[in-house]
N, CA, C and O atoms as CSV, one atom per row, in Angstrom:
chain,resi,resn,atom,element,x,y,z
A,1,UNK,N,N,11.874,5.576,18.795
A,1,UNK,CA,C,12.369,5.347,17.446
A,1,UNK,C,C,11.289,5.743,16.440
A,1,UNK,O,O,10.126,5.369,16.586
A,2,UNK,N,N,11.678,6.489,15.436
A,2,UNK,CA,C,10.733,6.962,14.435
A,2,UNK,C,C,10.424,5.887,13.419
A,2,UNK,O,O,11.239,5.009,13.136
A,3,UNK,N,N,9.229,5.982,12.881
A,3,UNK,CA,C,8.790,5.157,11.767
A,3,UNK,C,C,8.604,6.111,10.599
A,3,UNK,O,O,8.355,7.300,10.800
A,4,UNK,N,N,8.723,5.601,9.384
A,4,UNK,CA,C,8.637,6.439,8.188
A,4,UNK,C,C,7.530,5.907,7.303
A,4,UNK,O,O,7.368,4.696,7.148
A,5,UNK,N,N,6.776,6.815,6.731
A,5,UNK,CA,C,5.565,6.454,6.003
A,5,UNK,C,C,5.486,7.157,4.651
A,5,UNK,O,O,5.954,8.284,4.488
A,6,UNK,N,N,4.882,6.463,3.685
A,6,UNK,CA,C,4.452,7.088,2.435
A,6,UNK,C,C,2.934,7.149,2.492
A,6,UNK,O,O,2.266,6.167,2.814
A,7,UNK,N,N,2.406,8.321,2.174
A,7,UNK,CA,C,0.974,8.543,2.083
A,7,UNK,C,C,0.683,8.935,0.638
A,7,UNK,O,O,1.447,9.683,0.029
A,8,UNK,N,N,-0.411,8.434,0.095
A,8,UNK,CA,C,-0.756,8.705,-1.303
A,8,UNK,C,C,-1.972,9.634,-1.358
A,8,UNK,O,O,-3.003,9.364,-0.743
A,9,UNK,N,N,-1.830,10.726,-2.101
A,9,UNK,CA,C,-2.922,11.680,-2.306
A,9,UNK,C,C,-2.579,12.556,-3.504
A,9,UNK,O,O,-1.412,12.704,-3.866
A,10,UNK,N,N,-3.597,13.129,-4.105
A,10,UNK,CA,C,-3.351,14.043,-5.220
A,10,UNK,C,C,-2.556,15.252,-4.725
A,10,UNK,O,O,-2.670,15.650,-3.566
A,11,UNK,N,N,-1.761,15.820,-5.607
A,11,UNK,CA,C,-0.930,16.965,-5.240
A,11,UNK,C,C,-1.771,18.147,-4.769
A,11,UNK,O,O,-1.362,18.877,-3.866
A,12,UNK,N,N,-2.921,18.338,-5.362
A,12,UNK,CA,C,-3.799,19.427,-4.939
A,12,UNK,C,C,-4.211,19.288,-3.490
A,12,UNK,O,O,-4.203,20.267,-2.744
A,13,UNK,N,N,-4.570,18.082,-3.084
A,13,UNK,CA,C,-4.943,17.842,-1.688
A,13,UNK,C,C,-3.741,17.982,-0.763
A,13,UNK,O,O,-3.861,18.518,0.339
A,14,UNK,N,N,-2.590,17.503,-1.205
A,14,UNK,CA,C,-1.376,17.613,-0.382
A,14,UNK,C,C,-1.045,19.082,-0.146
A,14,UNK,O,O,-0.683,19.459,0.969
A,15,UNK,N,N,-1.162,19.900,-1.155
A,15,UNK,CA,C,-0.830,21.326,-1.020
A,15,UNK,C,C,-1.716,22.028,0.001
A,15,UNK,O,O,-1.252,22.916,0.716
A,16,UNK,N,N,-2.984,21.641,0.075
A,16,UNK,CA,C,-3.893,22.221,1.072
A,16,UNK,C,C,-3.401,21.881,2.477
A,16,UNK,O,O,-3.309,22.758,3.337
A,17,UNK,N,N,-3.089,20.615,2.706
A,17,UNK,CA,C,-2.610,20.195,4.020
A,17,UNK,C,C,-1.267,20.796,4.375
A,17,UNK,O,O,-1.014,21.164,5.523
A,18,UNK,N,N,-0.422,20.888,3.385
A,18,UNK,CA,C,0.912,21.457,3.624
A,18,UNK,C,C,0.806,22.923,4.041
A,18,UNK,O,O,1.490,23.367,4.963
A,19,UNK,N,N,-0.035,23.648,3.369
A,19,UNK,CA,C,-0.210,25.071,3.679
A,19,UNK,C,C,-0.783,25.265,5.083
A,19,UNK,O,O,-0.418,26.214,5.777
A,20,UNK,N,N,-1.676,24.372,5.499
A,20,UNK,CA,C,-2.342,24.517,6.798
A,20,UNK,C,C,-1.657,23.721,7.913
A,20,UNK,O,O,-2.066,23.823,9.070
A,21,UNK,N,N,-0.617,22.926,7.591
A,21,UNK,CA,C,0.145,22.227,8.616
A,21,UNK,C,C,-0.456,20.924,9.104
A,21,UNK,O,O,-0.223,20.533,10.248
A,22,UNK,N,N,-1.224,20.240,8.265
A,22,UNK,CA,C,-1.814,18.972,8.681
A,22,UNK,C,C,-1.688,17.925,7.586
A,22,UNK,O,O,-1.316,18.226,6.452
A,23,UNK,N,N,-2.008,16.682,7.951
A,23,UNK,CA,C,-2.079,15.589,6.983
A,23,UNK,C,C,-3.395,14.855,7.173
A,23,UNK,O,O,-3.959,14.839,8.267
A,24,UNK,N,N,-3.871,14.254,6.107
A,24,UNK,CA,C,-5.016,13.360,6.114
A,24,UNK,C,C,-4.616,12.146,5.290
A,24,UNK,O,O,-3.742,12.238,4.427
A,25,UNK,N,N,-5.247,11.019,5.552
A,25,UNK,CA,C,-4.991,9.809,4.770
A,25,UNK,C,C,-6.312,9.134,4.411
A,25,UNK,O,O,-7.320,9.299,5.098
A,26,UNK,N,N,-6.283,8.380,3.332
A,26,UNK,CA,C,-7.419,7.536,2.934
A,26,UNK,C,C,-8.771,8.250,3.053
A,26,UNK,O,O,-9.695,7.749,3.694
A,27,UNK,N,N,-8.866,9.397,2.441
A,27,UNK,CA,C,-10.102,10.177,2.393
A,27,UNK,C,C,-10.626,10.527,3.782
A,27,UNK,O,O,-11.834,10.518,4.019
A,28,UNK,N,N,-9.703,10.836,4.700
A,28,UNK,CA,C,-10.085,11.324,6.016
A,28,UNK,C,C,-10.353,10.271,7.073
A,28,UNK,O,O,-10.870,10.596,8.141
A,29,UNK,N,N,-10.017,9.022,6.806
A,29,UNK,CA,C,-10.251,7.957,7.783
A,29,UNK,C,C,-9.319,8.116,8.981
A,29,UNK,O,O,-8.154,8.484,8.824
A,30,UNK,N,N,-9.837,7.838,10.179
A,30,UNK,CA,C,-9.063,7.997,11.407
A,30,UNK,C,C,-8.166,6.798,11.704
A,30,UNK,O,O,-7.043,6.984,12.172
A,31,UNK,N,N,-8.622,5.593,11.449
A,31,UNK,CA,C,-7.869,4.406,11.881
A,31,UNK,C,C,-6.449,4.346,11.311
A,31,UNK,O,O,-5.535,4.001,12.061
A,32,UNK,N,N,-6.203,4.658,10.035
A,32,UNK,CA,C,-4.810,4.637,9.569
A,32,UNK,C,C,-3.926,5.671,10.269
A,32,UNK,O,O,-2.739,5.428,10.489
A,33,UNK,N,N,-4.500,6.816,10.616
A,33,UNK,CA,C,-3.717,7.863,11.279
A,33,UNK,C,C,-3.278,7.451,12.679
A,33,UNK,O,O,-2.277,7.958,13.184
A,34,UNK,N,N,-4.002,6.552,13.304
A,34,UNK,CA,C,-3.638,6.112,14.653
A,34,UNK,C,C,-2.354,5.288,14.662
A,34,UNK,O,O,-1.739,5.119,15.714
A,35,UNK,N,N,-1.947,4.778,13.517
A,35,UNK,CA,C,-0.681,4.038,13.408
A,35,UNK,C,C,0.512,4.990,13.417
A,35,UNK,O,O,1.635,4.576,13.705
A,36,UNK,N,N,0.277,6.250,13.104
A,36,UNK,CA,C,1.332,7.256,12.983
A,36,UNK,C,C,1.501,7.956,14.327
A,36,UNK,O,O,0.523,8.325,14.978
A,37,UNK,N,N,2.750,8.132,14.730
A,37,UNK,CA,C,3.062,8.703,16.043
A,37,UNK,C,C,3.857,10.004,15.898
A,37,UNK,O,O,4.476,10.245,14.861
A,38,UNK,N,N,3.836,10.845,16.947
A,38,UNK,CA,C,4.671,12.043,16.925
A,38,UNK,C,C,6.139,11.670,16.682
A,38,UNK,O,O,6.653,10.714,17.263
A,39,UNK,N,N,6.795,12.435,15.823
A,39,UNK,CA,C,8.191,12.172,15.467
A,39,UNK,C,C,8.355,11.301,14.241
A,39,UNK,O,O,9.461,11.192,13.712
A,40,UNK,N,N,7.286,10.677,13.773
A,40,UNK,CA,C,7.372,9.855,12.562
A,40,UNK,C,C,7.572,10.740,11.336
A,40,UNK,O,O,7.097,11.875,11.293
A,41,UNK,N,N,8.277,10.211,10.344
A,41,UNK,CA,C,8.504,10.912,9.091
A,41,UNK,C,C,7.407,10.584,8.086
A,41,UNK,O,O,7.001,9.430,7.951
A,42,UNK,N,N,6.937,11.600,7.391
A,42,UNK,CA,C,5.854,11.467,6.420
A,42,UNK,C,C,6.334,11.956,5.062
A,42,UNK,O,O,6.917,13.035,4.950
A,43,UNK,N,N,6.085,11.154,4.031
A,43,UNK,CA,C,6.332,11.571,2.655
A,43,UNK,C,C,5.041,11.358,1.879
A,43,UNK,O,O,4.449,10.280,1.934
A,44,UNK,N,N,4.612,12.369,1.168
A,44,UNK,CA,C,3.442,12.212,0.303
A,44,UNK,C,C,3.897,11.919,-1.121
A,44,UNK,O,O,4.792,12.569,-1.661
A,45,UNK,N,N,3.251,10.917,-1.708
A,45,UNK,CA,C,3.427,10.582,-3.114
A,45,UNK,C,C,2.115,10.934,-3.807
A,45,UNK,O,O,1.037,10.562,-3.345
A,46,UNK,N,N,2.220,11.652,-4.920
A,46,UNK,CA,C,1.033,12.064,-5.672
A,46,UNK,C,C,1.091,11.497,-7.083
A,46,UNK,O,O,1.939,11.897,-7.880
A,47,UNK,N,N,0.194,10.571,-7.394
A,47,UNK,CA,C,0.158,10.031,-8.752
A,47,UNK,C,C,-0.330,11.059,-9.770
A,47,UNK,O,O,-0.005,10.982,-10.955
A,48,UNK,N,N,-1.126,12.033,-9.282
A,48,UNK,CA,C,-1.688,13.060,-10.164
A,48,UNK,C,C,-1.781,14.386,-9.425
A,48,UNK,O,O,-1.629,14.454,-8.205
A,49,UNK,N,N,-2.032,15.427,-10.186
A,49,UNK,CA,C,-2.191,16.754,-9.602
A,49,UNK,C,C,-3.579,16.913,-8.993
A,49,UNK,O,O,-3.727,17.475,-7.908
A,50,UNK,N,N,-4.596,16.414,-9.697
A,50,UNK,CA,C,-5.988,16.528,-9.267
A,50,UNK,C,C,-6.558,15.131,-9.074
A,50,UNK,O,O,-6.338,14.247,-9.902
A,51,UNK,N,N,-7.293,14.928,-7.977
A,51,UNK,CA,C,-7.911,13.642,-7.695
A,51,UNK,C,C,-8.744,13.166,-8.880
A,51,UNK,O,O,-9.588,13.900,-9.394
A,52,UNK,N,N,-8.500,11.943,-9.302
A,52,UNK,CA,C,-9.277,11.341,-10.379
A,52,UNK,C,C,-8.750,11.595,-11.773
A,52,UNK,O,O,-9.213,10.964,-12.724
A,53,UNK,N,N,-7.796,12.499,-11.927
A,53,UNK,CA,C,-7.220,12.760,-13.245
A,53,UNK,C,C,-5.938,11.952,-13.409
A,53,UNK,O,O,-5.269,11.634,-12.426
A,54,UNK,N,N,-5.607,11.632,-14.618
A,54,UNK,CA,C,-4.386,10.873,-14.899
A,54,UNK,C,C,-3.446,11.749,-15.708
A,54,UNK,O,O,-3.339,11.615,-16.927
A,55,UNK,N,N,-2.763,12.653,-15.006
A,55,UNK,CA,C,-1.853,13.563,-15.685
A,55,UNK,C,C,-0.397,13.103,-15.613
A,55,UNK,O,O,0.491,13.774,-16.139
A,56,UNK,N,N,-0.146,11.945,-14.955
A,56,UNK,CA,C,1.194,11.377,-14.923
A,56,UNK,C,C,2.177,12.082,-14.006
A,56,UNK,O,O,3.386,11.962,-14.207
A,57,UNK,N,N,1.705,12.811,-13.011
A,57,UNK,CA,C,2.606,13.540,-12.119
A,57,UNK,C,C,3.611,12.583,-11.458
A,57,UNK,O,O,4.816,12.816,-11.552
A,58,UNK,N,N,3.162,11.544,-10.812
A,58,UNK,CA,C,4.000,10.511,-10.191
A,58,UNK,C,C,5.208,11.099,-9.458
A,58,UNK,O,O,6.355,10.801,-9.790
A,59,UNK,N,N,4.931,11.937,-8.461
A,59,UNK,CA,C,6.001,12.641,-7.744
A,59,UNK,C,C,5.774,12.627,-6.241
A,59,UNK,O,O,4.650,12.498,-5.756
A,60,UNK,N,N,6.882,12.766,-5.520
A,60,UNK,CA,C,6.808,13.018,-4.092
A,60,UNK,C,C,6.533,14.509,-3.952
A,60,UNK,O,O,7.224,15.332,-4.553
A,61,UNK,N,N,5.516,14.858,-3.154
A,61,UNK,CA,C,5.056,16.245,-3.128
A,61,UNK,C,C,5.171,16.936,-1.771
A,61,UNK,O,O,4.991,18.151,-1.693
A,62,UNK,N,N,5.462,16.205,-0.713
A,62,UNK,CA,C,5.647,16.828,0.604
A,62,UNK,C,C,6.400,15.854,1.499
A,62,UNK,O,O,6.296,14.637,1.346
A,63,UNK,N,N,7.159,16.414,2.437
A,63,UNK,CA,C,7.897,15.610,3.405
A,63,UNK,C,C,7.958,16.386,4.714
A,63,UNK,O,O,8.157,17.601,4.725
A,64,UNK,N,N,7.785,15.668,5.810
A,64,UNK,CA,C,7.810,16.343,7.099
A,64,UNK,C,C,7.809,15.374,8.260
A,64,UNK,O,O,7.997,14.170,8.090
A,65,UNK,N,N,7.591,15.930,9.460
A,65,UNK,CA,C,7.607,15.171,10.701
A,65,UNK,C,C,6.316,15.438,11.467
A,65,UNK,O,O,5.885,16.584,11.597
A,66,UNK,N,N,5.711,14.378,11.967
A,66,UNK,CA,C,4.462,14.497,12.721
A,66,UNK,C,C,4.735,15.198,14.049
A,66,UNK,O,O,5.666,14.851,14.775
A,67,UNK,N,N,3.908,16.184,14.344
A,67,UNK,CA,C,4.023,16.945,15.594
A,67,UNK,C,C,3.426,16.174,16.764
A,67,UNK,O,O,2.700,15.197,16.580
A,68,UNK,N,N,3.747,16.633,17.974
A,68,UNK,CA,C,3.099,16.111,19.177
A,68,UNK,C,C,1.600,16.362,19.057
A,68,UNK,O,O,1.169,17.306,18.395
A,69,UNK,N,N,0.829,15.525,19.692
A,69,UNK,CA,C,-0.627,15.675,19.651
A,69,UNK,C,C,-1.263,14.436,19.064
A,69,UNK,O,O,-0.585,13.549,18.546
A,70,UNK,N,N,-2.556,14.395,19.153
A,70,UNK,CA,C,-3.311,13.226,18.710
A,70,UNK,C,C,-4.072,13.525,17.427
A,70,UNK,O,O,-4.119,14.658,16.950
A,71,UNK,N,N,-4.652,12.487,16.899
A,71,UNK,CA,C,-5.548,12.617,15.752
A,71,UNK,C,C,-6.751,13.460,16.178
A,71,UNK,O,O,-7.262,13.312,17.288
A,72,UNK,N,N,-7.188,14.331,15.297
A,72,UNK,CA,C,-8.357,15.174,15.584
A,72,UNK,C,C,-9.193,15.301,14.319
A,72,UNK,O,O,-8.752,14.916,13.235
A,73,UNK,N,N,-10.403,15.843,14.458
A,73,UNK,CA,C,-11.279,16.011,13.310
A,73,UNK,C,C,-11.201,17.437,12.796
A,73,UNK,O,O,-11.343,18.397,13.554
A,74,UNK,N,N,-10.973,17.560,11.487
A,74,UNK,CA,C,-10.976,18.855,10.835
A,74,UNK,C,C,-12.363,19.170,10.327
A,74,UNK,O,O,-13.272,18.348,10.445
A,75,UNK,N,N,-12.531,20.328,9.774
A,75,UNK,CA,C,-13.817,20.757,9.235
A,75,UNK,C,C,-13.629,21.184,7.793
A,75,UNK,O,O,-12.951,22.174,7.521
A,76,UNK,N,N,-14.223,20.449,6.869
A,76,UNK,CA,C,-14.095,20.754,5.442
A,76,UNK,C,C,-15.373,21.363,4.863
A,76,UNK,O,O,-15.379,21.800,3.712
A,77,UNK,N,N,-16.438,21.398,5.634
A,77,UNK,CA,C,-17.705,21.905,5.138
A,77,UNK,C,C,-18.556,20.784,4.584
A,77,UNK,O,O,-18.049,19.712,4.256
A,78,UNK,N,N,-19.835,21.029,4.481
A,78,UNK,CA,C,-20.750,20.036,3.945
A,78,UNK,C,C,-20.851,18.785,4.812
A,78,UNK,O,O,-21.242,17.722,4.330
A,79,UNK,N,N,-20.499,18.909,6.089
A,79,UNK,CA,C,-20.572,17.771,7.000
A,79,UNK,C,C,-19.364,16.851,6.969
A,79,UNK,O,O,-19.313,15.874,7.717
A,80,UNK,N,N,-18.383,17.148,6.109
A,80,UNK,CA,C,-17.184,16.307,6.018
A,80,UNK,C,C,-16.199,16.728,7.090
A,80,UNK,O,O,-15.720,17.862,7.092
A,81,UNK,N,N,-15.894,15.808,8.012
A,81,UNK,CA,C,-14.984,16.072,9.119
A,81,UNK,C,C,-13.881,15.019,9.121
A,81,UNK,O,O,-13.953,14.045,9.872
A,82,UNK,N,N,-12.861,15.209,8.283
A,82,UNK,CA,C,-11.790,14.220,8.170
A,82,UNK,C,C,-10.867,14.196,9.385
A,82,UNK,O,O,-10.657,15.211,10.048
A,83,UNK,N,N,-10.324,13.017,9.657
A,83,UNK,CA,C,-9.312,12.879,10.705
A,83,UNK,C,C,-8.008,13.477,10.201
A,83,UNK,O,O,-7.665,13.362,9.025
A,84,UNK,N,N,-7.287,14.120,11.116
A,84,UNK,CA,C,-6.032,14.795,10.747
A,84,UNK,C,C,-4.982,14.609,11.832
A,84,UNK,O,O,-5.290,14.304,12.984
A,85,UNK,N,N,-3.739,14.802,11.425
A,85,UNK,CA,C,-2.601,14.924,12.339
A,85,UNK,C,C,-1.838,16.166,11.910
A,85,UNK,O,O,-1.777,16.478,10.721
A,86,UNK,N,N,-1.256,16.877,12.870
A,86,UNK,CA,C,-0.448,18.047,12.556
A,86,UNK,C,C,0.966,17.617,12.181
A,86,UNK,O,O,1.521,16.682,12.759
A,87,UNK,N,N,1.538,18.317,11.201
A,87,UNK,CA,C,2.854,17.970,10.660
A,87,UNK,C,C,3.685,19.236,10.505
A,87,UNK,O,O,3.181,20.282,10.095
A,88,UNK,N,N,4.963,19.123,10.840
A,88,UNK,CA,C,5.932,20.170,10.509
A,88,UNK,C,C,6.487,19.814,9.135
A,88,UNK,O,O,7.312,18.910,9.007
A,89,UNK,N,N,6.036,20.522,8.123
A,89,UNK,CA,C,6.462,20.237,6.745
A,89,UNK,C,C,7.814,20.876,6.475
A,89,UNK,O,O,8.060,22.018,6.865
A,90,UNK,N,N,8.671,20.149,5.820
A,90,UNK,CA,C,9.975,20.674,5.398
A,90,UNK,C,C,9.790,21.542,4.165
A,90,UNK,O,O,8.867,21.334,3.377
A,91,UNK,N,N,10.665,22.503,4.009
A,91,UNK,CA,C,10.726,23.279,2.778
A,91,UNK,C,C,11.385,22.356,1.757
A,91,UNK,O,O,12.575,22.060,1.867
A,92,UNK,N,N,10.628,21.906,0.777
A,92,UNK,CA,C,11.137,20.923,-0.194
A,92,UNK,C,C,10.425,21.092,-1.527
A,92,UNK,O,O,9.291,21.567,-1.595
A,93,UNK,N,N,11.116,20.694,-2.576
A,93,UNK,CA,C,10.519,20.754,-3.915
A,93,UNK,C,C,9.956,19.373,-4.276
A,93,UNK,O,O,10.393,18.351,-3.746
A,94,UNK,N,N,8.999,19.368,-5.172
A,94,UNK,CA,C,8.450,18.104,-5.645
A,94,UNK,C,C,9.508,17.367,-6.457
A,94,UNK,O,O,10.330,17.982,-7.137
A,95,UNK,N,N,9.475,16.032,-6.374
A,95,UNK,CA,C,10.484,15.223,-7.063
A,95,UNK,C,C,9.828,13.985,-7.668
A,95,UNK,O,O,9.115,13.264,-6.970
A,96,UNK,N,N,10.057,13.730,-8.953
A,96,UNK,CA,C,9.474,12.548,-9.596
A,96,UNK,C,C,10.048,11.257,-9.015
A,96,UNK,O,O,11.215,11.200,-8.625
A,97,UNK,N,N,9.212,10.229,-8.967
A,97,UNK,CA,C,9.626,8.941,-8.416
A,97,UNK,C,C,10.473,8.135,-9.399
A,97,UNK,O,O,11.350,7.385,-8.969
A,98,UNK,N,N,10.242,8.265,-10.678
A,98,UNK,CA,C,10.893,7.378,-11.657
A,98,UNK,C,C,12.415,7.326,-11.564
A,98,UNK,O,O,12.974,6.236,-11.678
A,99,UNK,N,N,13.125,8.451,-11.360
A,99,UNK,CA,C,14.584,8.345,-11.245
A,99,UNK,C,C,15.056,7.580,-10.000
A,99,UNK,O,O,16.220,7.189,-9.914
A,100,UNK,N,N,14.157,7.369,-9.046
A,100,UNK,CA,C,14.527,6.698,-7.797
A,100,UNK,C,C,14.115,5.225,-7.751
A,100,UNK,O,O,14.466,4.525,-6.801
A,101,UNK,N,N,13.395,4.751,-8.733
A,101,UNK,CA,C,12.815,3.406,-8.663
A,101,UNK,C,C,13.832,2.306,-8.371
A,101,UNK,O,O,13.512,1.374,-7.633
A,102,UNK,N,N,15.027,2.377,-8.913
A,102,UNK,CA,C,16.042,1.338,-8.683
A,102,UNK,C,C,16.789,1.532,-7.366
A,102,UNK,O,O,17.557,0.659,-6.960
A,103,UNK,N,N,16.575,2.666,-6.694
A,103,UNK,CA,C,17.329,2.967,-5.470
A,103,UNK,C,C,16.494,2.892,-4.200
A,103,UNK,O,O,17.050,2.813,-3.104
A,104,UNK,N,N,15.184,2.916,-4.324
A,104,UNK,CA,C,14.310,2.836,-3.163
A,104,UNK,C,C,14.070,1.381,-2.780
A,104,UNK,O,O,13.818,0.545,-3.648
A,105,UNK,N,N,14.145,1.076,-1.491
A,105,UNK,CA,C,13.906,-0.287,-1.031
A,105,UNK,C,C,12.518,-0.777,-1.434
A,105,UNK,O,O,12.361,-1.943,-1.796
A,106,UNK,N,N,11.513,0.088,-1.379
A,106,UNK,CA,C,10.154,-0.369,-1.636
A,106,UNK,C,C,9.806,-0.511,-3.124
A,106,UNK,O,O,8.721,-0.988,-3.457
A,107,UNK,N,N,10.711,-0.103,-4.019
A,107,UNK,CA,C,10.440,-0.241,-5.461
A,107,UNK,C,C,11.512,-1.027,-6.217
A,107,UNK,O,O,11.220,-1.586,-7.274
A,108,UNK,N,N,12.726,-1.085,-5.714
A,108,UNK,CA,C,13.850,-1.705,-6.447
A,108,UNK,C,C,13.533,-3.143,-6.830
A,108,UNK,O,O,13.130,-3.951,-5.994
A,109,UNK,N,N,13.722,-3.446,-8.110
A,109,UNK,CA,C,13.532,-4.787,-8.621
A,109,UNK,C,C,12.089,-5.226,-8.746
A,109,UNK,O,O,11.825,-6.406,-8.976
A,110,UNK,N,N,11.145,-4.305,-8.599
A,110,UNK,CA,C,9.720,-4.650,-8.657
A,110,UNK,C,C,9.100,-4.073,-9.922
A,110,UNK,O,O,9.002,-2.856,-10.082
A,111,UNK,N,N,8.688,-4.950,-10.806
A,111,UNK,CA,C,8.051,-4.506,-12.044
A,111,UNK,C,C,6.735,-3.777,-11.751
A,111,UNK,O,O,6.390,-2.817,-12.439
A,112,UNK,N,N,6.014,-4.228,-10.747
A,112,UNK,CA,C,4.732,-3.621,-10.374
A,112,UNK,C,C,4.893,-2.767,-9.119
A,112,UNK,O,O,4.156,-2.935,-8.148
A,113,UNK,N,N,5.849,-1.860,-9.146
A,113,UNK,CA,C,6.177,-1.046,-7.977
A,113,UNK,C,C,4.996,-0.225,-7.467
A,113,UNK,O,O,4.963,0.122,-6.286
A,114,UNK,N,N,4.049,0.085,-8.306
A,114,UNK,CA,C,2.927,0.925,-7.906
A,114,UNK,C,C,1.833,0.207,-7.136
A,114,UNK,O,O,0.940,0.858,-6.593
A,115,UNK,N,N,1.879,-1.124,-7.074
A,115,UNK,CA,C,0.806,-1.864,-6.409
A,115,UNK,C,C,0.601,-1.443,-4.963
A,115,UNK,O,O,-0.535,-1.232,-4.539
A,116,UNK,N,N,1.670,-1.317,-4.207
A,116,UNK,CA,C,1.505,-0.979,-2.792
A,116,UNK,C,C,0.990,0.439,-2.578
A,116,UNK,O,O,0.474,0.752,-1.505
A,117,UNK,N,N,1.122,1.297,-3.580
A,117,UNK,CA,C,0.624,2.660,-3.466
A,117,UNK,C,C,-0.903,2.694,-3.386
A,117,UNK,O,O,-1.477,3.672,-2.908
A,118,UNK,N,N,-1.555,1.637,-3.849
A,118,UNK,CA,C,-3.010,1.589,-3.819
A,118,UNK,C,C,-3.565,1.544,-2.403
A,118,UNK,O,O,-4.739,1.847,-2.190
A,119,UNK,N,N,-2.727,1.165,-1.423
A,119,UNK,CA,C,-3.198,1.091,-0.039
A,119,UNK,C,C,-3.324,2.466,0.600
A,119,UNK,O,O,-4.018,2.615,1.606
A,120,UNK,N,N,-2.671,3.465,0.038
A,120,UNK,CA,C,-2.795,4.834,0.533
A,120,UNK,C,C,-1.858,5.205,1.667
A,120,UNK,O,O,-1.585,6.387,1.871
A,121,UNK,N,N,-1.358,4.226,2.412
A,121,UNK,CA,C,-0.440,4.470,3.518
A,121,UNK,C,C,0.360,3.202,3.749
A,121,UNK,O,O,-0.209,2.126,3.933
A,122,UNK,N,N,1.686,3.328,3.741
A,122,UNK,CA,C,2.518,2.169,4.056
A,122,UNK,C,C,3.854,2.634,4.608
A,122,UNK,O,O,4.318,3.740,4.330
A,123,UNK,N,N,4.460,1.753,5.400
A,123,UNK,CA,C,5.732,2.047,6.051
A,123,UNK,C,C,6.884,1.869,5.072
A,123,UNK,O,O,6.863,0.972,4.230
A,124,UNK,N,N,7.895,2.739,5.192
A,124,UNK,CA,C,9.110,2.626,4.384
A,124,UNK,C,C,10.324,2.632,5.305
A,124,UNK,O,O,10.219,2.926,6.496
A,125,UNK,N,N,11.461,2.307,4.737
A,125,UNK,CA,C,12.711,2.288,5.504
A,125,UNK,C,C,13.223,3.714,5.733
A,125,UNK,O,O,12.853,4.654,5.029
A,126,UNK,N,N,14.079,3.834,6.734
A,126,UNK,CA,C,14.741,5.112,6.974
A,126,UNK,C,C,15.590,5.500,5.758
A,126,UNK,O,O,15.663,6.675,5.399
A,127,UNK,N,N,16.224,4.520,5.135
A,127,UNK,CA,C,17.013,4.769,3.918
A,127,UNK,C,C,16.153,5.448,2.857
A,127,UNK,O,O,16.559,6.453,2.274
A,128,UNK,N,N,14.963,4.897,2.606
A,128,UNK,CA,C,14.085,5.473,1.588
A,128,UNK,C,C,13.656,6.888,1.969
A,128,UNK,O,O,13.641,7.787,1.128
A,129,UNK,N,N,13.310,7.080,3.238
A,129,UNK,CA,C,12.890,8.407,3.694
A,129,UNK,C,C,13.994,9.437,3.466
A,129,UNK,O,O,13.734,10.532,2.968
A,130,UNK,N,N,15.201,9.090,3.826
A,130,UNK,CA,C,16.325,10.025,3.663
A,130,UNK,C,C,16.643,10.275,2.190
A,130,UNK,O,O,16.928,11.408,1.802
A,131,UNK,N,N,16.596,9.231,1.374
A,131,UNK,CA,C,16.862,9.382,-0.055
A,131,UNK,C,C,15.820,10.297,-0.702
A,131,UNK,O,O,16.162,11.179,-1.490
A,132,UNK,N,N,14.577,10.085,-0.371
A,132,UNK,CA,C,13.512,10.943,-0.917
A,132,UNK,C,C,13.719,12.387,-0.446
A,132,UNK,O,O,13.603,13.324,-1.236
A,133,UNK,N,N,14.023,12.559,0.836
A,133,UNK,CA,C,14.260,13.903,1.373
A,133,UNK,C,C,15.408,14.611,0.683
A,133,UNK,O,O,15.310,15.796,0.363
A,134,UNK,N,N,16.503,13.888,0.450
A,134,UNK,CA,C,17.648,14.482,-0.256
A,134,UNK,C,C,17.259,14.872,-1.671
A,134,UNK,O,O,17.633,15.942,-2.150
A,135,UNK,N,N,16.505,14.004,-2.343
A,135,UNK,CA,C,16.085,14.275,-3.718
A,135,UNK,C,C,15.168,15.493,-3.772
A,135,UNK,O,O,15.203,16.260,-4.734
A,136,UNK,N,N,14.351,15.668,-2.739
A,136,UNK,CA,C,13.443,16.812,-2.677
A,136,UNK,C,C,14.153,18.081,-2.207
A,136,UNK,O,O,13.572,19.165,-2.246
A,137,UNK,N,N,15.407,17.953,-1.763
A,137,UNK,CA,C,16.129,19.110,-1.232
A,137,UNK,C,C,15.504,19.617,0.050
A,137,UNK,O,O,15.464,20.824,0.288
A,138,UNK,N,N,15.016,18.706,0.878
A,138,UNK,CA,C,14.273,19.065,2.094
A,138,UNK,C,C,15.118,19.891,3.058
A,138,UNK,O,O,16.260,19.551,3.369
A,139,UNK,N,N,14.516,20.993,3.523
A,139,UNK,CA,C,15.141,21.862,4.514
A,139,UNK,C,C,14.095,22.165,5.568
A,139,UNK,O,O,13.031,22.643,5.173
A,140,UNK,N,N,14.270,21.941,6.873
A,140,UNK,CA,C,15.529,21.425,7.381
A,140,UNK,C,C,15.749,20.011,6.887
A,140,UNK,O,O,14.807,19.268,6.612
A,141,UNK,N,N,17.007,19.665,6.783
A,141,UNK,CA,C,17.374,18.367,6.233
A,141,UNK,C,C,16.705,17.258,7.031
A,141,UNK,O,O,16.687,17.292,8.261
A,142,UNK,N,N,16.155,16.274,6.326
A,142,UNK,CA,C,15.503,15.174,6.998
A,142,UNK,C,C,16.501,14.335,7.787
A,142,UNK,O,O,16.091,13.512,8.605
A,143,UNK,N,N,17.796,14.521,7.563
A,143,UNK,CA,C,18.796,13.787,8.347
A,143,UNK,C,C,18.791,14.242,9.799
A,143,UNK,O,O,19.338,13.560,10.666
A,144,UNK,N,N,18.170,15.404,10.073
A,144,UNK,CA,C,18.079,15.891,11.448
A,144,UNK,C,C,16.992,15.148,12.227
A,144,UNK,O,O,16.888,15.302,13.444
A,145,UNK,N,N,16.192,14.355,11.542
A,145,UNK,CA,C,15.094,13.644,12.197
A,145,UNK,C,C,15.632,12.428,12.915
A,145,UNK,O,O,14.867,11.688,13.534
């Protein structure tokens, strides 16, 4: 049975991973990635385009499925070797979160909906994963997961 996750990162960082077919969480930490298994659904939420800037992006920026294989160390240069998992990213467009706030299980009825995003990685319902995927126009359709 698949589990579904939201990961938080700047859109710029998400685009790098999406292009190369991998994901990282919490600035390259390995322990959170060990909770994620092959076949799990991944959605990235990006509060901003660039790390540390407040440009108000607040959008879902990538969606996909974790591939078979284990966590491994990537090479970013300068001695930085972040933990990674390989992901099959869906062809999808970025989608703002605000129109979905009343429809997502993890935000509906919560005035402080952004609090849980501070953890960088958290589990969501299959309903939320599918709704986000539909909103992003994900192809292949996330309903195939």
